[in-house]
The first five atom37 places (N, CA, C, CB, O) and aatype in JSON, in Angstrom:
{
  "aatype": [20, 20, 20, 20, 20, 20, 20, 20, 20, 20, 20, 20, 20, 20, 20, 20, 20, 20, 20, 20, 20, 20, 20, 20, 20, 20, 20, 20, 20, 20, 20, 20, 20, 20, 20, 20, 20, 20, 20, 20, 20, 20, 20, 20, 20, 20, 20, 20, 20, 20, 20, 20, 20, 20, 20, 20, 20, 20, 20, 20, 20, 20, 20, 20, 20, 20, 20, 20, 20, 20, 20, 20, 20],
  "atom_mask": [
    [1, 1, 1, 1, 1],
    [1, 1, 1, 1, 1],
    [1, 1, 1, 1, 1],
    [1, 1, 1, 1, 1],
    [1, 1, 1, 1, 1],
    [1, 1, 1, 1, 1],
    [1, 1, 1, 1, 1],
    [1, 1, 1, 1, 1],
    [1, 1, 1, 1, 1],
    [1, 1, 1, 1, 1],
    [1, 1, 1, 1, 1],
    [1, 1, 1, 1, 1],
    [1, 1, 1, 1, 1],
    [1, 1, 1, 1, 1],
    [1, 1, 1, 1, 1],
    [1, 1, 1, 1, 1],
    [1, 1, 1, 1, 1],
    [1, 1, 1, 1, 1],
    [1, 1, 1, 1, 1],
    [1, 1, 1, 1, 1],
    [1, 1, 1, 1, 1],
    [1, 1, 1, 1, 1],
    [1, 1, 1, 1, 1],
    [1, 1, 1, 1, 1],
    [1, 1, 1, 1, 1],
    [1, 1, 1, 1, 1],
    [1, 1, 1, 1, 1],
    [1, 1, 1, 1, 1],
    [1, 1, 1, 1, 1],
    [1, 1, 1, 1, 1],
    [1, 1, 1, 1, 1],
    [1, 1, 1, 1, 1],
    [1, 1, 1, 1, 1],
    [1, 1, 1, 1, 1],
    [1, 1, 1, 1, 1],
    [1, 1, 1, 1, 1],
    [1, 1, 1, 1, 1],
    [1, 1, 1, 1, 1],
    [1, 1, 1, 1, 1],
    [1, 1, 1, 1, 1],
    [1, 1, 1, 1, 1],
    [1, 1, 1, 1, 1],
    [1, 1, 1, 1, 1],
    [1, 1, 1, 1, 1],
    [1, 1, 1, 1, 1],
    [1, 1, 1, 1, 1],
    [1, 1, 1, 1, 1],
    [1, 1, 1, 1, 1],
    [1, 1, 1, 1, 1],
    [1, 1, 1, 1, 1],
    [1, 1, 1, 1, 1],
    [1, 1, 1, 1, 1],
    [1, 1, 1, 1, 1],
    [1, 1, 1, 1, 1],
    [1, 1, 1, 1, 1],
    [1, 1, 1, 1, 1],
    [1, 1, 1, 1, 1],
    [1, 1, 1, 1, 1],
    [1, 1, 1, 1, 1],
    [1, 1, 1, 1, 1],
    [1, 1, 1, 1, 1],
    [1, 1, 1, 1, 1],
    [1, 1, 1, 1, 1],
    [1, 1, 1, 1, 1],
    [1, 1, 1, 1, 1],
    [1, 1, 1, 1, 1],
    [1, 1, 1, 1, 1],
    [1, 1, 1, 1, 1],
    [1, 1, 1, 1, 1],
    [1, 1, 1, 1, 1],
    [1, 1, 1, 1, 1],
    [1, 1, 1, 1, 1],
    [1, 1, 1, 1, 1]
  ],
  "atom_positions": [
    [[-23.36, -1.8, 29.8], [-23.06, -1.11, 28.75], [-23.96, -1.48, 27.29], [-21.59, -1.32, 28.64], [-23.94, -2.66, 26.93]],
    [[-24.66, -0.58, 26.56], [-25.41, -1.26, 25.41], [-24.48, -1.04, 24.25], [-26.96, -0.62, 25.1], [-23.56, -0.21, 24.22]],
    [[-24.79, -1.8, 23.38], [-24.08, -2.08, 21.78], [-24.7, -1.16, 21.23], [-24.29, -3.53, 20.89], [-25.88, -1.38, 20.97]],
    [[-24.12, 0.15, 20.87], [-24.37, 1.02, 19.89], [-24.1, 0.72, 18.63], [-23.85, 2.02, 20.11], [-24.84, 1.15, 17.75]],
    [[-23.21, 0.08, 18.39], [-22.59, -0.37, 17.0], [-23.33, -1.45, 16.33], [-21.15, -0.87, 17.16], [-23.61, -2.41, 17.04]],
    [[-23.69, -1.49, 15.11], [-24.15, -2.88, 14.38], [-22.88, -3.66, 14.23], [-24.89, -2.68, 12.81], [-21.77, -3.14, 14.12]],
    [[-23.15, -5.02, 14.24], [-22.05, -5.97, 14.33], [-21.58, -5.66, 12.59], [-22.63, -7.81, 14.85], [-22.29, -5.36, 11.63]],
    [[-20.08, -5.9, 12.7], [-19.55, -6.04, 11.32], [-19.74, -7.34, 10.74], [-18.17, -5.76, 11.27], [-19.59, -8.41, 11.32]],
    [[-20.2, -7.12, 9.13], [-20.52, -8.46, 8.51], [-19.49, -9.44, 8.5], [-20.9, -8.32, 7.17], [-18.35, -9.0, 8.64]],
    [[-19.61, -10.44, 8.39], [-18.68, -11.57, 8.28], [-17.93, -11.69, 6.69], [-19.6, -12.96, 8.65], [-18.68, -11.53, 5.73]],
    [[-16.82, -11.9, 6.5], [-16.24, -12.01, 5.2], [-17.24, -12.49, 4.24], [-15.07, -12.91, 5.22], [-17.3, -11.93, 3.14]],
    [[-18.21, -13.68, 4.58], [-19.17, -14.27, 3.47], [-20.06, -13.17, 3.3], [-20.01, -15.68, 3.86], [-20.56, -13.09, 2.18]],
    [[-20.37, -12.32, 4.13], [-21.63, -11.56, 3.85], [-21.04, -10.39, 3.31], [-22.64, -11.27, 5.1], [-21.78, -9.76, 2.56]],
    [[-19.85, -9.91, 3.5], [-19.19, -8.81, 2.56], [-19.02, -9.21, 1.1], [-17.76, -8.44, 3.07], [-19.03, -8.33, 0.23]],
    [[-18.87, -10.44, 0.81], [-18.58, -11.18, -0.29], [-19.93, -11.2, -1.1], [-18.02, -12.58, 0.12], [-20.07, -10.9, -2.29]],
    [[-20.75, -11.56, -0.34], [-22.51, -11.42, -0.99], [-22.82, -9.99, -1.34], [-23.87, -11.87, 0.26], [-23.43, -9.61, -2.34]],
    [[-22.29, -9.23, -0.36], [-22.76, -7.64, -0.69], [-22.21, -7.19, -1.89], [-22.3, -6.54, 0.4], [-22.89, -6.5, -2.64]],
    [[-20.83, -7.56, -2.22], [-20.01, -7.29, -3.44], [-20.51, -7.8, -4.86], [-18.67, -7.9, -3.2], [-20.46, -7.28, -5.97]],
    [[-21.03, -9.01, -4.43], [-21.67, -9.83, -5.47], [-22.59, -8.98, -5.84], [-22.24, -11.17, -5.12], [-22.41, -8.48, -6.95]],
    [[-23.74, -8.57, -5.12], [-24.96, -8.11, -5.52], [-24.7, -6.47, -5.9], [-26.07, -8.4, -4.32], [-25.35, -5.93, -6.79]],
    [[-23.77, -5.84, -5.2], [-23.2, -4.36, -5.63], [-22.8, -4.36, -7.15], [-21.8, -3.92, -4.7], [-22.74, -3.3, -7.77]],
    [[-22.58, -5.33, -7.61], [-21.94, -5.46, -9.16], [-23.04, -4.91, -9.99], [-21.53, -7.13, -9.7], [-22.72, -4.19, -10.94]],
    [[-24.16, -5.14, -9.79], [-25.19, -4.79, -10.65], [-25.7, -3.01, -10.12], [-26.5, -6.14, -10.47], [-26.33, -2.32, -10.92]],
    [[-25.45, -2.63, -9.17], [-25.71, -1.31, -8.72], [-24.96, -0.36, -9.49], [-25.4, -1.16, -7.32], [-23.82, -0.6, -9.9]],
    [[-25.62, 0.81, -9.73], [-25.21, 2.02, -10.25], [-24.13, 2.55, -9.58], [-26.21, 2.91, -10.28], [-23.06, 2.84, -10.12]],
    [[-24.47, 2.73, -8.07], [-23.76, 3.59, -7.26], [-23.67, 2.74, -6.08], [-24.39, 4.98, -7.03], [-24.64, 2.15, -5.61]],
    [[-22.29, 2.69, -5.53], [-22.15, 1.91, -3.87], [-21.43, 2.78, -3.23], [-21.33, 0.35, -3.68], [-20.92, 3.77, -3.76]],
    [[-21.33, 2.47, -2.0], [-20.4, 3.1, -0.97], [-19.51, 1.73, -0.34], [-21.42, 4.0, 0.36], [-20.12, 0.88, 0.31]],
    [[-18.3, 1.63, -0.57], [-17.51, 0.87, -0.08], [-16.95, 1.33, 1.42], [-16.57, 0.72, -1.07], [-16.56, 2.49, 1.37]],
    [[-16.8, 0.72, 2.77], [-16.36, 0.9, 3.8], [-14.93, 0.1, 4.03], [-17.38, 0.63, 4.61], [-14.83, -1.12, 3.93]],
    [[-14.17, 0.74, 4.25], [-12.82, -0.05, 4.15], [-11.99, 0.05, 5.86], [-11.73, 0.83, 2.7], [-12.09, 0.98, 6.67]],
    [[-11.32, -1.06, 5.98], [-11.02, -1.33, 7.26], [-9.82, -0.2, 7.73], [-10.59, -2.91, 7.34], [-9.44, -0.31, 8.9]],
    [[-9.39, 0.56, 7.12], [-8.73, 1.72, 7.57], [-9.48, 2.86, 7.7], [-7.75, 2.0, 6.81], [-8.86, 3.89, 7.96]],
    [[-10.82, 2.9, 7.57], [-11.73, 3.95, 8.09], [-12.17, 4.68, 6.79], [-10.98, 4.98, 9.2], [-12.97, 5.6, 6.95]],
    [[-11.77, 4.39, 5.56], [-12.14, 5.19, 4.53], [-13.46, 4.81, 4.07], [-11.2, 5.17, 3.48], [-13.79, 3.66, 4.35]],
    [[-14.41, 5.63, 3.34], [-15.6, 5.03, 2.8], [-15.5, 5.96, 1.39], [-17.11, 5.2, 3.88], [-15.54, 7.19, 1.26]],
    [[-15.37, 4.92, 0.4], [-15.26, 5.53, -1.02], [-16.74, 4.95, -1.96], [-13.58, 4.91, -1.82], [-17.25, 3.83, -1.83]],
    [[-17.11, 5.83, -2.71], [-18.39, 5.89, -3.49], [-17.97, 5.94, -4.93], [-19.33, 7.18, -3.1], [-17.03, 6.61, -5.36]],
    [[-18.89, 5.05, -5.74], [-18.56, 4.83, -7.03], [-19.51, 3.32, -7.49], [-16.79, 4.71, -7.1], [-20.39, 2.75, -6.85]],
    [[-19.01, 3.05, -8.63], [-19.58, 2.03, -9.33], [-18.33, 0.69, -8.96], [-19.8, 2.54, -11.12], [-17.17, 0.99, -8.67]],
    [[-18.67, -0.32, -9.0], [-17.54, -1.36, -9.03], [-17.75, -2.42, -9.8], [-17.23, -1.88, -7.8], [-18.81, -2.85, -10.27]],
    [[-16.61, -2.84, -9.9], [-16.41, -4.22, -10.94], [-15.66, -5.12, -9.92], [-15.33, -3.94, -12.58], [-14.6, -4.81, -9.38]],
    [[-16.38, -6.32, -9.71], [-15.81, -7.35, -8.76], [-15.53, -8.91, -9.33], [-16.85, -7.44, -7.56], [-16.38, -9.56, -9.94]],
    [[-14.46, -9.29, -9.1], [-13.89, -10.66, -9.54], [-14.23, -11.67, -8.41], [-12.21, -10.61, -9.79], [-13.45, -11.65, -7.46]],
    [[-15.23, -12.51, -8.35], [-15.54, -13.3, -7.49], [-14.66, -14.41, -7.28], [-16.66, -13.63, -7.73], [-14.6, -14.86, -6.14]],
    [[-13.91, -14.98, -8.25], [-12.91, -15.87, -8.17], [-11.52, -15.34, -7.49], [-12.72, -16.32, -9.52], [-10.93, -16.11, -6.74]],
    [[-11.01, -14.05, -7.74], [-10.16, -13.8, -7.3], [-10.23, -13.12, -5.79], [-9.69, -13.25, -8.2], [-9.37, -13.32, -4.94]],
    [[-11.35, -12.34, -5.6], [-11.73, -11.86, -4.41], [-11.26, -10.24, -4.65], [-11.01, -12.74, -3.11], [-11.25, -9.49, -3.67]],
    [[-10.93, -9.83, -5.78], [-10.7, -8.33, -5.99], [-11.62, -7.78, -6.7], [-9.51, -7.99, -6.6], [-12.47, -8.4, -7.34]],
    [[-11.5, -6.34, -6.64], [-12.37, -5.51, -7.23], [-11.78, -4.01, -7.59], [-13.53, -5.47, -6.31], [-10.74, -3.61, -7.06]],
    [[-12.43, -3.31, -8.43], [-12.15, -2.16, -8.4], [-13.37, -1.17, -8.29], [-11.39, -2.0, -9.41], [-14.37, -1.59, -8.88]],
    [[-13.51, 0.04, -7.67], [-14.39, 0.86, -7.56], [-13.91, 2.16, -8.26], [-14.73, 0.96, -6.21], [-12.86, 2.74, -8.0]],
    [[-15.0, 2.6, -9.33], [-14.62, 3.7, -10.33], [-15.51, 4.84, -9.77], [-14.96, 3.31, -12.01], [-16.59, 4.56, -9.25]],
    [[-15.15, 5.9, -9.84], [-15.63, 7.08, -9.45], [-15.58, 8.01, -10.67], [-14.89, 7.57, -8.29], [-14.56, 8.69, -10.75]],
    [[-16.44, 8.16, -11.56], [-16.08, 9.2, -12.92], [-16.48, 10.54, -12.6], [-16.92, 8.81, -14.39], [-16.23, 11.43, -13.4]],
    [[-17.13, 10.8, -11.44], [-17.29, 12.42, -11.34], [-16.24, 12.77, -10.63], [-18.58, 13.01, -10.64], [-15.92, 13.96, -10.72]],
    [[-15.47, 11.93, -9.81], [-14.16, 12.9, -9.05], [-12.88, 12.23, -9.66], [-14.06, 12.78, -7.07], [-11.77, 12.28, -9.14]],
    [[-13.25, 11.45, -11.08], [-12.12, 10.99, -11.99], [-10.95, 9.9, -11.01], [-11.28, 12.57, -12.64], [-9.73, 10.04, -11.06]],
    [[-11.52, 9.08, -10.35], [-10.47, 8.27, -9.51], [-11.17, 6.69, -9.42], [-10.24, 9.06, -7.77], [-12.38, 6.48, -9.34]],
    [[-10.25, 5.77, -9.46], [-10.39, 4.56, -9.48], [-9.73, 3.71, -8.03], [-9.79, 4.21, -10.82], [-8.62, 4.09, -7.69]],
    [[-10.17, 2.97, -7.47], [-9.44, 2.16, -6.6], [-9.61, 0.72, -6.48], [-9.61, 2.61, -5.49], [-10.69, 0.19, -6.2]],
    [[-8.45, 0.07, -6.71], [-8.14, -1.47, -6.56], [-8.59, -1.95, -5.09], [-6.46, -1.78, -6.78], [-8.25, -1.28, -4.12]],
    [[-9.24, -2.97, -4.96], [-9.48, -3.41, -3.55], [-9.54, -5.21, -3.36], [-11.01, -2.66, -3.08], [-9.81, -6.03, -4.24]],
    [[-9.28, -5.4, -2.25], [-9.74, -6.87, -1.95], [-10.75, -7.19, -1.02], [-8.71, -7.6, -1.51], [-10.93, -6.4, -0.08]],
    [[-11.32, -8.03, -1.1], [-12.49, -8.47, -0.29], [-12.24, -8.48, 1.12], [-12.94, -9.79, -0.67], [-13.17, -8.26, 1.9]],
    [[-11.0, -8.72, 1.58], [-10.67, -8.89, 2.86], [-10.28, -7.44, 3.73], [-9.51, -9.89, 2.8], [-10.04, -7.29, 4.93]],
    [[-10.34, -6.41, 2.58], [-9.93, -5.18, 3.27], [-11.46, -4.25, 3.21], [-8.45, -4.39, 2.38], [-11.54, -3.07, 3.56]],
    [[-12.34, -4.88, 2.81], [-13.89, -4.22, 2.85], [-14.5, -4.58, 4.08], [-14.92, -4.75, 1.64], [-14.51, -5.77, 4.4]],
    [[-15.1, -3.57, 4.95], [-15.83, -3.88, 6.05], [-17.36, -3.87, 5.77], [-15.46, -2.97, 7.12], [-18.08, -4.59, 6.45]],
    [[-17.91, -3.05, 4.76], [-19.2, -3.08, 4.7], [-19.53, -2.59, 3.21], [-19.81, -2.26, 5.85], [-18.61, -2.09, 2.57]],
    [[-20.53, -2.68, 2.76], [-21.11, -2.17, 1.43], [-22.47, -1.67, 1.58], [-21.14, -3.26, 0.37], [-23.3, -2.34, 2.19]],
    [[-22.74, -0.65, 1.12], [-24.08, -0.06, 1.02], [-24.54, 0.38, -0.32], [-24.14, 1.06, 1.87], [-23.91, 1.22, -0.96]],
    [[-25.47, -0.09, -0.69], [-26.08, 0.06, -2.21], [-26.85, 1.42, -2.11], [-27.23, -1.3, -2.71], [-27.44, 1.86, -3.09]]
  ]
}
């Protein structure tokens, strides 16, 4: 059986992606519960927490690095 899915990034890789995503105007967060949320992020590297803010849809979402599966810029 071939592996059709890409491997999930490690916690350290997700952490690095979040650090880089802080400078991006728009990112997409993929969460472990299956949701994908888009917007700009604020990330506190010391606490491992952040907030995704989507001004177009007028919502924000608080997250922890352990709940993030992947980050796309």
